[in-house]
CHARMM internal coordinates of N, CA and C (Angstrom, degrees):
IC EDIT
DIST 1 N 1 CA 1.4877
DIST 1 CA 1 C 1.5018
ANGL 1 N 1 CA 1 C 103.59
DIST 1 C 2 N 1.3736
ANGL 1 CA 1 C 2 N 117.67
DIHE 1 N 1 CA 1 C 2 N -55.66
DIST 2 N 2 CA 1.5309
ANGL 1 C 2 N 2 CA 118.75
DIHE 1 CA 1 C 2 N 2 CA -172.82
DIST 2 CA 2 C 1.4045
ANGL 2 N 2 CA 2 C 118.65
DIHE 1 C 2 N 2 CA 2 C 52.79
DIST 2 C 3 N 1.3018
ANGL 2 CA 2 C 3 N 118.63
DIHE 2 N 2 CA 2 C 3 N 30.64
DIST 3 N 3 CA 1.5074
ANGL 2 C 3 N 3 CA 125.52
DIHE 2 CA 2 C 3 N 3 CA 177.67
DIST 3 CA 3 C 1.5672
ANGL 3 N 3 CA 3 C 112.59
DIHE 2 C 3 N 3 CA 3 C 80.31
DIST 3 C 4 N 1.2415
ANGL 3 CA 3 C 4 N 122.46
DIHE 3 N 3 CA 3 C 4 N 7.43
DIST 4 N 4 CA 1.4047
ANGL 3 C 4 N 4 CA 128.71
DIHE 3 CA 3 C 4 N 4 CA 176.25
DIST 4 CA 4 C 1.5532
ANGL 4 N 4 CA 4 C 111.87
DIHE 3 C 4 N 4 CA 4 C -94.53
DIST 4 C 5 N 1.3709
ANGL 4 CA 4 C 5 N 109.43
DIHE 4 N 4 CA 4 C 5 N 76.10
DIST 5 N 5 CA 1.4532
ANGL 4 C 5 N 5 CA 119.71
DIHE 4 CA 4 C 5 N 5 CA -171.56
DIST 5 CA 5 C 1.6528
ANGL 5 N 5 CA 5 C 109.81
DIHE 4 C 5 N 5 CA 5 C -61.29
DIST 5 C 6 N 1.1971
ANGL 5 CA 5 C 6 N 115.16
DIHE 5 N 5 CA 5 C 6 N -43.31
DIST 6 N 6 CA 1.5095
ANGL 5 C 6 N 6 CA 118.66
DIHE 5 CA 5 C 6 N 6 CA -177.04
DIST 6 CA 6 C 1.5579
ANGL 6 N 6 CA 6 C 109.42
DIHE 5 C 6 N 6 CA 6 C -63.26
DIST 6 C 7 N 1.3555
ANGL 6 CA 6 C 7 N 115.77
DIHE 6 N 6 CA 6 C 7 N -44.20
DIST 7 N 7 CA 1.4374
ANGL 6 C 7 N 7 CA 114.12
DIHE 6 CA 6 C 7 N 7 CA 174.42
DIST 7 CA 7 C 1.4326
ANGL 7 N 7 CA 7 C 118.49
DIHE 6 C 7 N 7 CA 7 C -62.38
DIST 7 C 8 N 1.3113
ANGL 7 CA 7 C 8 N 115.64
DIHE 7 N 7 CA 7 C 8 N -38.66
DIST 8 N 8 CA 1.4112
ANGL 7 C 8 N 8 CA 124.21
DIHE 7 CA 7 C 8 N 8 CA 174.18
DIST 8 CA 8 C 1.5212
ANGL 8 N 8 CA 8 C 113.88
DIHE 7 C 8 N 8 CA 8 C -59.83
DIST 8 C 9 N 1.3451
ANGL 8 CA 8 C 9 N 111.87
DIHE 8 N 8 CA 8 C 9 N -42.32
DIST 9 N 9 CA 1.4362
ANGL 8 C 9 N 9 CA 115.41
DIHE 8 CA 8 C 9 N 9 CA 179.78
DIST 9 CA 9 C 1.5640
ANGL 9 N 9 CA 9 C 109.97
DIHE 8 C 9 N 9 CA 9 C -67.52
DIST 9 C 10 N 1.2902
ANGL 9 CA 9 C 10 N 115.44
DIHE 9 N 9 CA 9 C 10 N -32.82
DIST 10 N 10 CA 1.5503
ANGL 9 C 10 N 10 CA 115.98
DIHE 9 CA 9 C 10 N 10 CA -178.81
DIST 10 CA 10 C 1.4653
ANGL 10 N 10 CA 10 C 110.69
DIHE 9 C 10 N 10 CA 10 C -76.81
DIST 10 C 11 N 1.3002
ANGL 10 CA 10 C 11 N 120.27
DIHE 10 N 10 CA 10 C 11 N -20.60
DIST 11 N 11 CA 1.4371
ANGL 10 C 11 N 11 CA 127.63
DIHE 10 CA 10 C 11 N 11 CA -177.80
DIST 11 CA 11 C 1.5943
ANGL 11 N 11 CA 11 C 112.66
DIHE 10 C 11 N 11 CA 11 C -80.74
DIST 11 C 12 N 1.3814
ANGL 11 CA 11 C 12 N 109.95
DIHE 11 N 11 CA 11 C 12 N -52.26
DIST 12 N 12 CA 1.4185
ANGL 11 C 12 N 12 CA 116.34
DIHE 11 CA 11 C 12 N 12 CA -176.80
DIST 12 CA 12 C 1.5052
ANGL 12 N 12 CA 12 C 111.31
DIHE 11 C 12 N 12 CA 12 C -159.10
DIST 12 C 13 N 1.4180
ANGL 12 CA 12 C 13 N 111.57
DIHE 12 N 12 CA 12 C 13 N 90.11
DIST 13 N 13 CA 1.4639
ANGL 12 C 13 N 13 CA 119.13
DIHE 12 CA 12 C 13 N 13 CA -173.38
DIST 13 CA 13 C 1.6356
ANGL 13 N 13 CA 13 C 113.95
DIHE 12 C 13 N 13 CA 13 C -60.61
DIST 13 C 14 N 1.3172
ANGL 13 CA 13 C 14 N 117.95
DIHE 13 N 13 CA 13 C 14 N -35.90
DIST 14 N 14 CA 1.4240
ANGL 13 C 14 N 14 CA 123.86
DIHE 13 CA 13 C 14 N 14 CA -175.48
DIST 14 CA 14 C 1.4913
ANGL 14 N 14 CA 14 C 110.76
DIHE 13 C 14 N 14 CA 14 C -62.04
DIST 14 C 15 N 1.3984
ANGL 14 CA 14 C 15 N 112.20
DIHE 14 N 14 CA 14 C 15 N -41.63
DIST 15 N 15 CA 1.5420
ANGL 14 C 15 N 15 CA 117.95
DIHE 14 CA 14 C 15 N 15 CA -174.44
DIST 15 CA 15 C 1.5447
ANGL 15 N 15 CA 15 C 106.22
DIHE 14 C 15 N 15 CA 15 C -66.46
DIST 15 C 16 N 1.3153
ANGL 15 CA 15 C 16 N 119.87
DIHE 15 N 15 CA 15 C 16 N -45.03
DIST 16 N 16 CA 1.4485
ANGL 15 C 16 N 16 CA 121.04
DIHE 15 CA 15 C 16 N 16 CA 179.28
DIST 16 CA 16 C 1.5353
ANGL 16 N 16 CA 16 C 112.70
DIHE 15 C 16 N 16 CA 16 C -60.02
DIST 16 C 17 N 1.3815
ANGL 16 CA 16 C 17 N 112.52
DIHE 16 N 16 CA 16 C 17 N -39.85
DIST 17 N 17 CA 1.4665
ANGL 16 C 17 N 17 CA 115.65
DIHE 16 CA 16 C 17 N 17 CA -177.10
DIST 17 CA 17 C 1.5288
ANGL 17 N 17 CA 17 C 106.48
DIHE 16 C 17 N 17 CA 17 C -69.52
DIST 17 C 18 N 1.2823
ANGL 17 CA 17 C 18 N 118.82
DIHE 17 N 17 CA 17 C 18 N -44.09
DIST 18 N 18 CA 1.4377
ANGL 17 C 18 N 18 CA 120.89
DIHE 17 CA 17 C 18 N 18 CA -168.03
DIST 18 CA 18 C 1.5888
ANGL 18 N 18 CA 18 C 110.85
DIHE 17 C 18 N 18 CA 18 C -82.89
DIST 18 C 19 N 1.2628
ANGL 18 CA 18 C 19 N 118.12
DIHE 18 N 18 CA 18 C 19 N -5.91
DIST 19 N 19 CA 1.4916
ANGL 18 C 19 N 19 CA 120.35
DIHE 18 CA 18 C 19 N 19 CA -176.27
DIST 19 CA 19 C 1.5265
ANGL 19 N 19 CA 19 C 108.57
DIHE 18 C 19 N 19 CA 19 C -65.47
DIST 19 C 20 N 1.3922
ANGL 19 CA 19 C 20 N 124.14
DIHE 19 N 19 CA 19 C 20 N -41.91
DIST 20 N 20 CA 1.4738
ANGL 19 C 20 N 20 CA 122.57
DIHE 19 CA 19 C 20 N 20 CA 176.78
DIST 20 CA 20 C 1.5442
ANGL 20 N 20 CA 20 C 110.28
DIHE 19 C 20 N 20 CA 20 C -65.63
DIST 20 C 21 N 1.3093
ANGL 20 CA 20 C 21 N 119.01
DIHE 20 N 20 CA 20 C 21 N -33.49
DIST 21 N 21 CA 1.4241
ANGL 20 C 21 N 21 CA 119.51
DIHE 20 CA 20 C 21 N 21 CA -179.89
DIST 21 CA 21 C 1.5350
ANGL 21 N 21 CA 21 C 109.33
DIHE 20 C 21 N 21 CA 21 C -67.86
DIST 21 C 22 N 1.3126
ANGL 21 CA 21 C 22 N 119.04
DIHE 21 N 21 CA 21 C 22 N -47.39
DIST 22 N 22 CA 1.3974
ANGL 21 C 22 N 22 CA 121.66
DIHE 21 CA 21 C 22 N 22 CA 174.08
DIST 22 CA 22 C 1.5030
ANGL 22 N 22 CA 22 C 115.38
DIHE 21 C 22 N 22 CA 22 C -53.10
DIST 22 C 23 N 1.4110
ANGL 22 CA 22 C 23 N 115.45
DIHE 22 N 22 CA 22 C 23 N -44.26
DIST 23 N 23 CA 1.4796
ANGL 22 C 23 N 23 CA 120.55
DIHE 22 CA 22 C 23 N 23 CA -179.80
DIST 23 CA 23 C 1.5696
ANGL 23 N 23 CA 23 C 105.82
DIHE 22 C 23 N 23 CA 23 C -65.24
DIST 23 C 24 N 1.2497
ANGL 23 CA 23 C 24 N 121.16
DIHE 23 N 23 CA 23 C 24 N -39.41
DIST 24 N 24 CA 1.5149
ANGL 23 C 24 N 24 CA 122.42
DIHE 23 CA 23 C 24 N 24 CA -177.45
DIST 24 CA 24 C 1.5596
ANGL 24 N 24 CA 24 C 107.40
DIHE 23 C 24 N 24 CA 24 C -68.78
DIST 24 C 25 N 1.1990
ANGL 24 CA 24 C 25 N 118.16
DIHE 24 N 24 CA 24 C 25 N -43.04
DIST 25 N 25 CA 1.4986
ANGL 24 C 25 N 25 CA 120.12
DIHE 24 CA 24 C 25 N 25 CA 178.07
DIST 25 CA 25 C 1.4937
ANGL 25 N 25 CA 25 C 115.95
DIHE 24 C 25 N 25 CA 25 C -64.99
DIST 25 C 26 N 1.4045
ANGL 25 CA 25 C 26 N 115.00
DIHE 25 N 25 CA 25 C 26 N -31.75
DIST 26 N 26 CA 1.4334
ANGL 25 C 26 N 26 CA 119.75
DIHE 25 CA 25 C 26 N 26 CA -178.76
DIST 26 CA 26 C 1.6451
ANGL 26 N 26 CA 26 C 107.77
DIHE 25 C 26 N 26 CA 26 C -79.75
DIST 26 C 27 N 1.3692
ANGL 26 CA 26 C 27 N 111.83
DIHE 26 N 26 CA 26 C 27 N -35.31
DIST 27 N 27 CA 1.5235
ANGL 26 C 27 N 27 CA 113.66
DIHE 26 CA 26 C 27 N 27 CA 176.40
DIST 27 CA 27 C 1.5214
ANGL 27 N 27 CA 27 C 111.37
DIHE 26 C 27 N 27 CA 27 C -65.05
DIST 27 C 28 N 1.3709
ANGL 27 CA 27 C 28 N 113.20
DIHE 27 N 27 CA 27 C 28 N -38.67
DIST 28 N 28 CA 1.4600
ANGL 27 C 28 N 28 CA 118.63
DIHE 27 CA 27 C 28 N 28 CA 175.61
DIST 28 CA 28 C 1.5582
ANGL 28 N 28 CA 28 C 112.68
DIHE 27 C 28 N 28 CA 28 C -57.81
DIST 28 C 29 N 1.2600
ANGL 28 CA 28 C 29 N 117.42
DIHE 28 N 28 CA 28 C 29 N -45.32
DIST 29 N 29 CA 1.3879
ANGL 28 C 29 N 29 CA 125.04
DIHE 28 CA 28 C 29 N 29 CA -178.57
DIST 29 CA 29 C 1.5501
ANGL 29 N 29 CA 29 C 110.05
DIHE 28 C 29 N 29 CA 29 C -65.46
DIST 29 C 30 N 1.3536
ANGL 29 CA 29 C 30 N 117.37
DIHE 29 N 29 CA 29 C 30 N -45.16
DIST 30 N 30 CA 1.4145
ANGL 29 C 30 N 30 CA 121.20
DIHE 29 CA 29 C 30 N 30 CA 176.25
DIST 30 CA 30 C 1.4909
ANGL 30 N 30 CA 30 C 114.96
DIHE 29 C 30 N 30 CA 30 C -59.80
DIST 30 C 31 N 1.3638
ANGL 30 CA 30 C 31 N 118.28
DIHE 30 N 30 CA 30 C 31 N -43.18
DIST 31 N 31 CA 1.4286
ANGL 30 C 31 N 31 CA 122.52
DIHE 30 CA 30 C 31 N 31 CA -177.13
DIST 31 CA 31 C 1.5375
ANGL 31 N 31 CA 31 C 110.20
DIHE 30 C 31 N 31 CA 31 C -73.51
DIST 31 C 32 N 1.3257
ANGL 31 CA 31 C 32 N 117.94
DIHE 31 N 31 CA 31 C 32 N -27.94
DIST 32 N 32 CA 1.4595
ANGL 31 C 32 N 32 CA 120.10
DIHE 31 CA 31 C 32 N 32 CA 177.16
DIST 32 CA 32 C 1.4726
ANGL 32 N 32 CA 32 C 108.68
DIHE 31 C 32 N 32 CA 32 C -74.50
DIST 32 C 33 N 1.3350
ANGL 32 CA 32 C 33 N 121.25
DIHE 32 N 32 CA 32 C 33 N -40.79
DIST 33 N 33 CA 1.4379
ANGL 32 C 33 N 33 CA 123.33
DIHE 32 CA 32 C 33 N 33 CA 179.85
DIST 33 CA 33 C 1.5571
ANGL 33 N 33 CA 33 C 111.45
DIHE 32 C 33 N 33 CA 33 C -68.14
DIST 33 C 34 N 1.2635
ANGL 33 CA 33 C 34 N 117.03
DIHE 33 N 33 CA 33 C 34 N -43.76
DIST 34 N 34 CA 1.5363
ANGL 33 C 34 N 34 CA 118.59
DIHE 33 CA 33 C 34 N 34 CA -176.40
DIST 34 CA 34 C 1.4924
ANGL 34 N 34 CA 34 C 111.68
DIHE 33 C 34 N 34 CA 34 C -71.18
DIST 34 C 35 N 1.2942
ANGL 34 CA 34 C 35 N 113.31
DIHE 34 N 34 CA 34 C 35 N -21.80
DIST 35 N 35 CA 1.5909
ANGL 34 C 35 N 35 CA 115.96
DIHE 34 CA 34 C 35 N 35 CA 177.61
DIST 35 CA 35 C 1.4944
ANGL 35 N 35 CA 35 C 110.02
DIHE 34 C 35 N 35 CA 35 C -61.53
DIST 35 C 36 N 1.3710
ANGL 35 CA 35 C 36 N 116.39
DIHE 35 N 35 CA 35 C 36 N -40.27
DIST 36 N 36 CA 1.5055
ANGL 35 C 36 N 36 CA 121.50
DIHE 35 CA 35 C 36 N 36 CA -172.60
DIST 36 CA 36 C 1.5469
ANGL 36 N 36 CA 36 C 106.56
DIHE 35 C 36 N 36 CA 36 C -75.04
DIST 36 C 37 N 1.3437
ANGL 36 CA 36 C 37 N 118.99
DIHE 36 N 36 CA 36 C 37 N -35.34
DIST 37 N 37 CA 1.4470
ANGL 36 C 37 N 37 CA 124.36
DIHE 36 CA 36 C 37 N 37 CA -177.30
DIST 37 CA 37 C 1.5589
ANGL 37 N 37 CA 37 C 105.37
DIHE 36 C 37 N 37 CA 37 C -69.37
DIST 37 C 38 N 1.2454
ANGL 37 CA 37 C 38 N 122.81
DIHE 37 N 37 CA 37 C 38 N -41.55
DIST 38 N 38 CA 1.4893
ANGL 37 C 38 N 38 CA 126.05
DIHE 37 CA 37 C 38 N 38 CA -175.66
DIST 38 CA 38 C 1.4714
ANGL 38 N 38 CA 38 C 111.59
DIHE 37 C 38 N 38 CA 38 C -82.46
DIST 38 C 39 N 1.2532
ANGL 38 CA 38 C 39 N 122.65
DIHE 38 N 38 CA 38 C 39 N -0.45
DIST 39 N 39 CA 1.4265
ANGL 38 C 39 N 39 CA 121.31
DIHE 38 CA 38 C 39 N 39 CA 176.36
DIST 39 CA 39 C 1.5105
ANGL 39 N 39 CA 39 C 115.12
DIHE 38 C 39 N 39 CA 39 C 86.70
DIST 39 C 40 N 1.4022
ANGL 39 CA 39 C 40 N 119.07
DIHE 39 N 39 CA 39 C 40 N -0.77
DIST 40 N 40 CA 1.3758
ANGL 39 C 40 N 40 CA 119.67
DIHE 39 CA 39 C 40 N 40 CA -175.62
DIST 40 CA 40 C 1.5829
ANGL 40 N 40 CA 40 C 104.20
DIHE 39 C 40 N 40 CA 40 C -84.84
DIST 40 C 41 N 1.3289
ANGL 40 CA 40 C 41 N 115.23
DIHE 40 N 40 CA 40 C 41 N 159.02
DIST 41 N 41 CA 1.4793
ANGL 40 C 41 N 41 CA 120.02
DIHE 40 CA 40 C 41 N 41 CA 178.11
DIST 41 CA 41 C 1.5315
ANGL 41 N 41 CA 41 C 109.01
DIHE 40 C 41 N 41 CA 41 C -62.56
DIST 41 C 42 N 1.2407
ANGL 41 CA 41 C 42 N 115.43
DIHE 41 N 41 CA 41 C 42 N 131.26
DIST 42 N 42 CA 1.4386
ANGL 41 C 42 N 42 CA 122.65
DIHE 41 CA 41 C 42 N 42 CA -176.60
DIST 42 CA 42 C 1.5388
ANGL 42 N 42 CA 42 C 107.87
DIHE 41 C 42 N 42 CA 42 C -87.36
DIST 42 C 43 N 1.4147
ANGL 42 CA 42 C 43 N 110.42
DIHE 42 N 42 CA 42 C 43 N 120.72
DIST 43 N 43 CA 1.3881
ANGL 42 C 43 N 43 CA 116.99
DIHE 42 CA 42 C 43 N 43 CA 178.54
DIST 43 CA 43 C 1.5186
ANGL 43 N 43 CA 43 C 109.61
DIHE 42 C 43 N 43 CA 43 C -104.68
DIST 43 C 44 N 1.2892
ANGL 43 CA 43 C 44 N 115.37
DIHE 43 N 43 CA 43 C 44 N 114.95
DIST 44 N 44 CA 1.3596
ANGL 43 C 44 N 44 CA 120.44
DIHE 43 CA 43 C 44 N 44 CA -179.55
DIST 44 CA 44 C 1.5178
ANGL 44 N 44 CA 44 C 112.82
DIHE 43 C 44 N 44 CA 44 C -80.34
DIST 44 C 45 N 1.2303
ANGL 44 CA 44 C 45 N 114.22
DIHE 44 N 44 CA 44 C 45 N 113.46
DIST 45 N 45 CA 1.5563
ANGL 44 C 45 N 45 CA 121.46
DIHE 44 CA 44 C 45 N 45 CA -177.98
DIST 45 CA 45 C 1.5220
ANGL 45 N 45 CA 45 C 100.86
DIHE 44 C 45 N 45 CA 45 C -86.41
DIST 45 C 46 N 1.2051
ANGL 45 CA 45 C 46 N 124.32
DIHE 45 N 45 CA 45 C 46 N 118.72
DIST 46 N 46 CA 1.4526
ANGL 45 C 46 N 46 CA 125.96
DIHE 45 CA 45 C 46 N 46 CA 170.56
DIST 46 CA 46 C 1.4142
ANGL 46 N 46 CA 46 C 115.51
DIHE 45 C 46 N 46 CA 46 C -97.23
DIST 46 C 47 N 1.3035
ANGL 46 CA 46 C 47 N 119.09
DIHE 46 N 46 CA 46 C 47 N 136.83
DIST 47 N 47 CA 1.4651
ANGL 46 C 47 N 47 CA 122.46
DIHE 46 CA 46 C 47 N 47 CA 176.91
DIST 47 CA 47 C 1.5336
ANGL 47 N 47 CA 47 C 108.21
DIHE 46 C 47 N 47 CA 47 C -83.42
DIST 47 C 48 N 1.3571
ANGL 47 CA 47 C 48 N 114.39
DIHE 47 N 47 CA 47 C 48 N 127.35
DIST 48 N 48 CA 1.4111
ANGL 47 C 48 N 48 CA 112.66
DIHE 47 CA 47 C 48 N 48 CA -178.56
DIST 48 CA 48 C 1.5297
ANGL 48 N 48 CA 48 C 115.29
DIHE 47 C 48 N 48 CA 48 C -64.83
DIST 48 C 49 N 1.3287
ANGL 48 CA 48 C 49 N 118.56
DIHE 48 N 48 CA 48 C 49 N 148.92
DIST 49 N 49 CA 1.4518
ANGL 48 C 49 N 49 CA 120.32
DIHE 48 CA 48 C 49 N 49 CA -169.95
DIST 49 CA 49 C 1.6021
ANGL 49 N 49 CA 49 C 103.98
DIHE 48 C 49 N 49 CA 49 C -65.96
DIST 49 C 50 N 1.3003
ANGL 49 CA 49 C 50 N 123.14
DIHE 49 N 49 CA 49 C 50 N -31.78
DIST 50 N 50 CA 1.3686
ANGL 49 C 50 N 50 CA 120.94
DIHE 49 CA 49 C 50 N 50 CA -174.52
DIST 50 CA 50 C 1.6019
ANGL 50 N 50 CA 50 C 108.87
DIHE 49 C 50 N 50 CA 50 C -68.92
DIST 50 C 51 N 1.3151
ANGL 50 CA 50 C 51 N 119.83
DIHE 50 N 50 CA 50 C 51 N -24.32
DIST 51 N 51 CA 1.3382
ANGL 50 C 51 N 51 CA 121.00
DIHE 50 CA 50 C 51 N 51 CA -178.50
DIST 51 CA 51 C 1.5663
ANGL 51 N 51 CA 51 C 113.38
DIHE 50 C 51 N 51 CA 51 C -77.08
DIST 51 C 52 N 1.3500
ANGL 51 CA 51 C 52 N 115.30
DIHE 51 N 51 CA 51 C 52 N -35.44
DIST 52 N 52 CA 1.4173
ANGL 51 C 52 N 52 CA 120.77
DIHE 51 CA 51 C 52 N 52 CA 174.44
DIST 52 CA 52 C 1.4814
ANGL 52 N 52 CA 52 C 113.74
DIHE 51 C 52 N 52 CA 52 C -65.80
DIST 52 C 53 N 1.3653
ANGL 52 CA 52 C 53 N 114.52
DIHE 52 N 52 CA 52 C 53 N -43.60
DIST 53 N 53 CA 1.4811
ANGL 52 C 53 N 53 CA 123.58
DIHE 52 CA 52 C 53 N 53 CA 177.34
DIST 53 CA 53 C 1.5838
ANGL 53 N 53 CA 53 C 107.61
DIHE 52 C 53 N 53 CA 53 C -63.75
DIST 53 C 54 N 1.2738
ANGL 53 CA 53 C 54 N 114.81
DIHE 53 N 53 CA 53 C 54 N -42.12
DIST 54 N 54 CA 1.4512
ANGL 53 C 54 N 54 CA 118.57
DIHE 53 CA 53 C 54 N 54 CA 178.97
DIST 54 CA 54 C 1.6031
ANGL 54 N 54 CA 54 C 115.86
DIHE 53 C 54 N 54 CA 54 C -59.16
DIST 54 C 55 N 1.3395
ANGL 54 CA 54 C 55 N 109.75
DIHE 54 N 54 CA 54 C 55 N -39.61
DIST 55 N 55 CA 1.4336
ANGL 54 C 55 N 55 CA 116.26
DIHE 54 CA 54 C 55 N 55 CA 179.74
DIST 55 CA 55 C 1.5914
ANGL 55 N 55 CA 55 C 106.38
DIHE 54 C 55 N 55 CA 55 C -72.95
DIST 55 C 56 N 1.3250
ANGL 55 CA 55 C 56 N 119.25
DIHE 55 N 55 CA 55 C 56 N -43.90
DIST 56 N 56 CA 1.3434
ANGL 55 C 56 N 56 CA 115.47
DIHE 55 CA 55 C 56 N 56 CA 179.41
DIST 56 CA 56 C 1.5523
ANGL 56 N 56 CA 56 C 118.07
DIHE 55 C 56 N 56 CA 56 C -64.28
DIST 56 C 57 N 1.2980
ANGL 56 CA 56 C 57 N 116.28
DIHE 56 N 56 CA 56 C 57 N -34.99
DIST 57 N 57 CA 1.4289
ANGL 56 C 57 N 57 CA 124.88
DIHE 56 CA 56 C 57 N 57 CA 173.55
DIST 57 CA 57 C 1.6020
ANGL 57 N 57 CA 57 C 109.25
DIHE 56 C 57 N 57 CA 57 C -63.18
DIST 57 C 58 N 1.3049
ANGL 57 CA 57 C 58 N 115.62
DIHE 57 N 57 CA 57 C 58 N -44.55
DIST 58 N 58 CA 1.5269
ANGL 57 C 58 N 58 CA 118.70
DIHE 57 CA 57 C 58 N 58 CA 178.39
DIST 58 CA 58 C 1.4834
ANGL 58 N 58 CA 58 C 113.91
DIHE 57 C 58 N 58 CA 58 C -61.38
DIST 58 C 59 N 1.3720
ANGL 58 CA 58 C 59 N 116.83
DIHE 58 N 58 CA 58 C 59 N -45.50
DIST 59 N 59 CA 1.3518
ANGL 58 C 59 N 59 CA 120.69
DIHE 58 CA 58 C 59 N 59 CA 176.97
DIST 59 CA 59 C 1.5583
ANGL 59 N 59 CA 59 C 115.18
DIHE 58 C 59 N 59 CA 59 C -62.63
DIST 59 C 60 N 1.2335
ANGL 59 CA 59 C 60 N 116.63
DIHE 59 N 59 CA 59 C 60 N -43.26
DIST 60 N 60 CA 1.4427
ANGL 59 C 60 N 60 CA 124.19
DIHE 59 CA 59 C 60 N 60 CA -179.74
DIST 60 CA 60 C 1.5913
ANGL 60 N 60 CA 60 C 108.21
DIHE 59 C 60 N 60 CA 60 C -64.58
DIST 60 C 61 N 1.3710
ANGL 60 CA 60 C 61 N 115.66
DIHE 60 N 60 CA 60 C 61 N -49.13
DIST 61 N 61 CA 1.4885
ANGL 60 C 61 N 61 CA 116.19
DIHE 60 CA 60 C 61 N 61 CA 178.22
DIST 61 CA 61 C 1.4811
ANGL 61 N 61 CA 61 C 112.03
DIHE 60 C 61 N 61 CA 61 C -62.19
DIST 61 C 62 N 1.3244
ANGL 61 CA 61 C 62 N 115.83
DIHE 61 N 61 CA 61 C 62 N -44.47
DIST 62 N 62 CA 1.5176
ANGL 61 C 62 N 62 CA 115.13
DIHE 61 CA 61 C 62 N 62 CA 172.01
DIST 62 CA 62 C 1.4525
ANGL 62 N 62 CA 62 C 117.64
DIHE 61 C 62 N 62 CA 62 C -52.30
DIST 62 C 63 N 1.3226
ANGL 62 CA 62 C 63 N 118.59
DIHE 62 N 62 CA 62 C 63 N -46.55
DIST 63 N 63 CA 1.3810
ANGL 62 C 63 N 63 CA 129.24
DIHE 62 CA 62 C 63 N 63 CA -179.98
DIST 63 CA 63 C 1.6593
ANGL 63 N 63 CA 63 C 106.98
DIHE 62 C 63 N 63 CA 63 C -59.29
DIST 63 C 64 N 1.2662
ANGL 63 CA 63 C 64 N 111.49
DIHE 63 N 63 CA 63 C 64 N -42.80
DIST 64 N 64 CA 1.4771
ANGL 63 C 64 N 64 CA 112.39
DIHE 63 CA 63 C 64 N 64 CA -174.24
DIST 64 CA 64 C 1.6059
ANGL 64 N 64 CA 64 C 110.56
DIHE 63 C 64 N 64 CA 64 C -82.60
DIST 64 C 65 N 1.3487
ANGL 64 CA 64 C 65 N 120.25
DIHE 64 N 64 CA 64 C 65 N -35.94
DIST 65 N 65 CA 1.4324
ANGL 64 C 65 N 65 CA 119.89
DIHE 64 CA 64 C 65 N 65 CA 177.76
DIST 65 CA 65 C 1.4801
ANGL 65 N 65 CA 65 C 116.70
DIHE 64 C 65 N 65 CA 65 C -72.49
DIST 65 C 66 N 1.2987
ANGL 65 CA 65 C 66 N 116.94
DIHE 65 N 65 CA 65 C 66 N -21.85
DIST 66 N 66 CA 1.4216
ANGL 65 C 66 N 66 CA 118.06
DIHE 65 CA 65 C 66 N 66 CA -176.95
DIST 66 CA 66 C 1.5483
ANGL 66 N 66 CA 66 C 110.89
DIHE 65 C 66 N 66 CA 66 C -78.44
DIST 66 C 67 N 1.3368
ANGL 66 CA 66 C 67 N 118.46
DIHE 66 N 66 CA 66 C 67 N -6.41
DIST 67 N 67 CA 1.3878
ANGL 66 C 67 N 67 CA 125.38
DIHE 66 CA 66 C 67 N 67 CA 178.30
DIST 67 CA 67 C 1.5798
ANGL 67 N 67 CA 67 C 113.90
DIHE 66 C 67 N 67 CA 67 C -96.75
DIST 67 C 68 N 1.3439
ANGL 67 CA 67 C 68 N 115.11
DIHE 67 N 67 CA 67 C 68 N -7.67
DIST 68 N 68 CA 1.5191
ANGL 67 C 68 N 68 CA 121.03
DIHE 67 CA 67 C 68 N 68 CA 178.24
DIST 68 CA 68 C 1.4897
ANGL 68 N 68 CA 68 C 109.96
DIHE 67 C 68 N 68 CA 68 C -89.88
DIST 68 C 69 N 1.3321
ANGL 68 CA 68 C 69 N 111.58
DIHE 68 N 68 CA 68 C 69 N 151.04
DIST 69 N 69 CA 1.5417
ANGL 68 C 69 N 69 CA 117.11
DIHE 68 CA 68 C 69 N 69 CA -177.60
DIST 69 CA 69 C 1.4844
ANGL 69 N 69 CA 69 C 107.59
DIHE 68 C 69 N 69 CA 69 C -70.09
DIST 69 C 70 N 1.2815
ANGL 69 CA 69 C 70 N 123.71
DIHE 69 N 69 CA 69 C 70 N -34.63
DIST 70 N 70 CA 1.4978
ANGL 69 C 70 N 70 CA 126.24
DIHE 69 CA 69 C 70 N 70 CA -176.62
DIST 70 CA 70 C 1.5249
ANGL 70 N 70 CA 70 C 111.55
DIHE 69 C 70 N 70 CA 70 C -64.35
DIST 70 C 71 N 1.3509
ANGL 70 CA 70 C 71 N 117.55
DIHE 70 N 70 CA 70 C 71 N -26.98
DIST 71 N 71 CA 1.4741
ANGL 70 C 71 N 71 CA 121.52
DIHE 70 CA 70 C 71 N 71 CA -178.51
DIST 71 CA 71 C 1.6133
ANGL 71 N 71 CA 71 C 108.40
DIHE 70 C 71 N 71 CA 71 C -119.35
DIST 71 C 72 N 1.2972
ANGL 71 CA 71 C 72 N 113.85
DIHE 71 N 71 CA 71 C 72 N 40.55
DIST 72 N 72 CA 1.4588
ANGL 71 C 72 N 72 CA 118.10
DIHE 71 CA 71 C 72 N 72 CA -178.18
DIST 72 CA 72 C 1.6227
ANGL 72 N 72 CA 72 C 109.00
DIHE 71 C 72 N 72 CA 72 C -63.32
DIST 72 C 73 N 1.2982
ANGL 72 CA 72 C 73 N 119.56
DIHE 72 N 72 CA 72 C 73 N -21.64
DIST 73 N 73 CA 1.4005
ANGL 72 C 73 N 73 CA 122.40
DIHE 72 CA 72 C 73 N 73 CA -176.55
DIST 73 CA 73 C 1.5532
ANGL 73 N 73 CA 73 C 112.90
DIHE 72 C 73 N 73 CA 73 C -67.85
DIST 73 C 74 N 1.4277
ANGL 73 CA 73 C 74 N 113.60
DIHE 73 N 73 CA 73 C 74 N -12.30
DIST 74 N 74 CA 1.4941
ANGL 73 C 74 N 74 CA 118.62
DIHE 73 CA 73 C 74 N 74 CA 177.78
DIST 74 CA 74 C 1.4840
ANGL 74 N 74 CA 74 C 110.36
DIHE 73 C 74 N 74 CA 74 C -85.06
DIST 74 C 75 N 1.4227
ANGL 74 CA 74 C 75 N 117.82
DIHE 74 N 74 CA 74 C 75 N -20.10
DIST 75 N 75 CA 1.4835
ANGL 74 C 75 N 75 CA 120.62
DIHE 74 CA 74 C 75 N 75 CA -177.73
DIST 75 CA 75 C 1.4741
ANGL 75 N 75 CA 75 C 108.47
DIHE 74 C 75 N 75 CA 75 C -81.29
DIST 75 C 76 N 1.4075
ANGL 75 CA 75 C 76 N 113.49
DIHE 75 N 75 CA 75 C 76 N 151.38
DIST 76 N 76 CA 1.5050
ANGL 75 C 76 N 76 CA 116.40
DIHE 75 CA 75 C 76 N 76 CA -179.03
DIST 76 CA 76 C 1.5327
ANGL 76 N 76 CA 76 C 107.18
DIHE 75 C 76 N 76 CA 76 C -73.31
END
COOR INIT
IC SEED 1 N 1 CA 1 C
IC BUILD
């Protein structure tokens, strides 16, 4: 990406949109694991099932829509 957000958006929109989600999930994982090491009570943050299903549906829809001629702007 090298800081060229517009170029990245035109190449693969879903990666740019999902990057903050991936960072948030990674941060959640790190904070959960370090709590146990530091002796603090471990709070298990659970991801709601609707969120997981929403992410899956979003990725599948994007994958399908980018192959249609009407939504060719999604394709790289």
